[in-house]
N, C-alpha and C positions, 0 to 999 in steps of 0.2 A: 504494500500500500504506500502511496506517496506520503511524504512527510507533511502532514496537515499543519503542524505548528510552524514549520518553515514558511509555508505559503501564506499563512495568516499574518505572521510577523512582517514579512516582506511587504504585504499590502498595507499593514498598519504604518510602516515607515513612510511609504509613498504618500499615503493619504494625509498623514500629519504634516509632511513637507508642503503639500499643496495648500492645506489650510493655513499654514504659517506664512506662505507667500501672500495670501489674502489679508490675514490679520497677524502681524508680527508678534513675536513672543512678548516684547515689552508692552505692546497694546493689550495682549491677552492678560498679562499680569495686572494691568490697570483695571480691566473688566472684572477680574477676580477679587480685587482688593476689597470691595464693599461686602463681600460674603464673609460669614463667620462660621466656618465649618466646625463641627463638634467631634473632631477626631478622637480626642482623649475620652470623651463621654461614650463614644461608640465602642472603643476598645473596652472600657470598663463594663459596659453593658453585657459584653459577651461572656464574662466570667461571673456574672451575678447569679443569685440563686435561681433554681428552676431550670426548665428546658429552654435553652437559648438557641433560637433558630434564625439564621439569615435566610429569608424567603426570597426566591428569585423570580424576576419578571423576564421571561425569555420566550420569544415567538418561535424560534427554530433552533435546531442543533444539527451539526454535521452528521451525527450518528443516527438521529431519529427523524430528521426532516422537520416538517411543519408540526409544531406542538399545539398551536392554538391559532386557528384561522381568524377568529374574531378577537384579535389581540388589542386590548385597551390597557396599557400599563398603569395608567393613573387609577382606573377602577380596580384593577387587581391589587394595587398597592394599598388602597383604602381598605379592602378586605383583609389584607395581611396586617395592617396596623391595628384594625379592630380585633384581630385574633391574637395579638400580643407578640408580633415579630420583634426580635431584638434588633433587626436591621432589615433593609430591603436592598437586594442586589438587582441592578438593572443592566442587562446586556446592551452595550452600545456599539458592538462591532457589526458593520453593515453587510459584509459580503457573505459570511458563513452563518450568521445568527439573525439576520434581518433587523439588527439593532440600529439605534440612532441616539445622538445626544439629546435630541428632542424628547425621546422617551424619558430620559433622566430628568430633564427640565419639567416635564409633566408630572412625574412622580414627586419631585421636590415641591411643586406647587400644591400637590394634593395631600401630603402627609407631613407630620413633624418627626416621624421615625427616622433614625439615621439611615443614610443612603450610601451604598457602595457602588462605584462605577466598575462594572465587570467588563474588562476589555483587555487588549494586548498592549499594555502601556510600555513603550520603549523609548520615549523622548520626554524631555522637560515640558515641551509644548502640551502634550496630552495631560500632564499633571496639572498645569495651570488652567487648562480649559475644563478639567474636571471640577476644580474649585469654582470656576466661573459659572458652570452649569448647575451648581448646587450640591455637589457630592460632599460627603463627610469622610469618605475613604476611597482608596483605590486598590486595585489588585496589581501586584508585581509577580510575574511568573519567572522563577529562577531559570528554567530551561530556555527562556527567550532572551536572557541577558548575560553579558559578561560580568565578572565580579565587580569591576569598576563601575559599570553602568548600574548594577543593582544598588551598590552603596550610594552612588551619586543621586539616583532617583529617589531612594528612600530618604536621604537627607533633605532633598528639595521638598518632598511631600511633607515632611515634618515641619519644615520652615513655613509651609503654607497652612499648617494646622490640620492636615489630613492624616487619618489612620492609614497605615499600609498593611494590607494582608499579603504576606509573602508566601507564594504557593510553591510546593515541592512535590515531586513524584518519585524520588529515589533517595537512598541514604546519602549519596554524594551531594545531591541538591540540598538536603536538609543541613548537612555540614556547612555548605556554602552560605545558606541563609543565616545560620547561627553565627558564622564568622563575620557576616555583614552587620550583625547586631539586631537582627529581626526580633521583635518582641510580640508579634502576632503572626503565627505560622499556620498555614493551611496545608493539609495533606490531601491531595487530590488522587483518588483511586483510579481516575481515568487517565490513561497514557495519551497525551495530546499529540503524539506522533502517529499512533496507530488507532486511537480511540477505544482500545480494549480497556475493560475495567477489571481491576484486581482488588477485591474487597479485603483480602488478607493484608494488604499494604498498611492499613491503619495500625494494626497490632504490631507489625514489624517496625514501624518508625516511631510509634508513640514513646517507647522508653528513652529515645534519644532527644526528644523535645525538652528543652530546659524547663524546669519547674516554674520559673518566673515568666515564661512566655504563655500567652493565650493560645491554646491549641484548637484549631477548627478542622473538622472532618468535612470533606467535599466529595460529592458524586457517589452514586451507588447506594444511597441511604433511602430505604423504602418504607421501613416499618418502625413501630415503637420498639420492637425487639432490637433492631439495629441500633437505635439511639441508646437504649439501656446498655447494650454491649459496649458501645464506644465510650459512653460516659465512664464505665468501669475501667476501660483501658486508659483513661486520662484525658479525654477530649472535653473541652469546655463548651463548645458551640458547634453548630452544624449548618452547612450551607446546602440548601435543598431547592431544586427548581423543577425538574421534569415531572416529579411525582405530583406536584401541585398544578402544573400547567396542563396535565392530562385530565384533571377534574374540572367539572363545569363551574363549581364554586371553589376557587382556590383558597379563599379565606377560611371557609368552613373546613376544608381539608386540612389546613394548617392547625386550626383550633382542635380538631379531632386528634391529630397526631400528637400535639403537645399534651393533651389531656391523657392520652393513652400512655405516652412515654413517662409521664409523671405519676402514673398509677391512679388517675382520677376517672378512668373509664376502662372498659374491657375491649375497646376498639383495637 
């Protein structure tokens, strides 16, 4: 199978360069300045008591195709907020996920819940435009970045008040994230190069995540049983998207999953 990650990252770099020609970085930073992202609050919320879920707004995925034809991210986000989401992740990558920064802006206008920009962020420009669009946090994927880029982008995001969720897929990537000073680490069980899911990856990597870091499990999480197992393994929060997108009422699906994982229902 072709390297999906390489193709997406190449597209992200080209697209960011095109947008920067239209609106230079200095101007984007000025547009971002009035925003007051709640990165520290977002991070703290992920390790609070209870079942902490970052619920995702995602129209399409490379592995499953169209998830929701009648995609209204603002309406979905309102449902998530009402169901107690710790955060809301919004896919903004256009070519493979049908995402848009307009989706993030719409979610930001609709809810007060912390918002994560889920994209392939590889430039400072994308970090600045994330804050300008209303994000409280961004995703940095270790596999998409050299060590210097990872550290530089994480520092820049921190300077802008954004939480950085640093995503890893292997033991080596986890070491690189720790060496870069990551304090919020996501383990993604989906290999972004092949799209295969390895659910056993969570337990393999969990022991090496520093105790001081917030640990987030991503992808392949379907049931309350999964969440209880991963909480026992040491994960603080869970990023879940496709499971909710496949249900007609994503907010109700989130509420039912949280109740079941917390032992408040038999679902």
